[in-house]
N, C-alpha and C positions, 0 to 999 in steps of 0.2 A: 364903128359902133363899139361903145364901151360895154363892158361886162355888167356894169350898174343898170343899164337900160335892159339888158337881156335877163338878168337875175335880180329881182327886186330884193330890198333888204330884209322884208318880212314876207316871205312866201307863204307862210301859213296864216291865214286870216283871224282864226279863232285862238291863236296864242297871243295875249296881249303883249306889248312892250313893257319892259320892266327895267328897273335900275339894278334889280337882283341878278345874281349870278344864275345861269340856267343849268340845270341838271336834266339830261335826257336820259330815260330808263326805256331800253328797247325790250319790250316782252313784259307780259303781265302774268307771268307765272308766280310761284311762290316767292322766289328771290326778289323779283320785280316789285311786287306788291308790299313785301316787307320793307324793302328800301324806301319805296313812295311813302309809306306810312310813317317810318322813322324820320323822313326828312320834312314831312308835313309840319307846317308852323315854325320852320326854321328860316334862316336868312336866304334860302335857295327858292328859286322858281322851279317846280318840279313838273316835267312833261313825261307822261307815260304813254309810249307807244306800243300798240298792239294791233295785229290785222283784225281782230274782233273787239266789240265794245263790251265784252262780258268775260268774265273768268269762269271756268267750268272744271269742277273736280271730276274727271272721268272715272276713276276707279269706282265710284258710287252709283254710276249711271245704271247698273243692273238693279239696284234697289229702288230707283224711280220706275223702271220698267216693270217690277213686280208690286208697285204701289206701297212699298214699305217706306218711301220718303217722298215728299213733295218736290217738284222740279226746283222750286227756289232754295231747296236745302244743299244742291250741289252746283248752283249756277247764280251769279248775281252780276249786276251792272258795275262797270268800272267807275263810271262818273258820280259814284256815291260820295 
């Protein structure tokens, strides 16, 4: 049995094939988001990986709990 049959060439079906070089960013913290935004619109295909599909600024969660800020002020989806 060959490795090609065991491991398909495109194992993640929602990442389209592209002739562009692919940059994979692991983690959607401040550095990952800044790099992804900087590379947007360039000659690279950007793939951002994170265990959550949102970014949350945790130091301001207490202000959400005390109704000083709305929840969308400290958390937003990554797929925007």
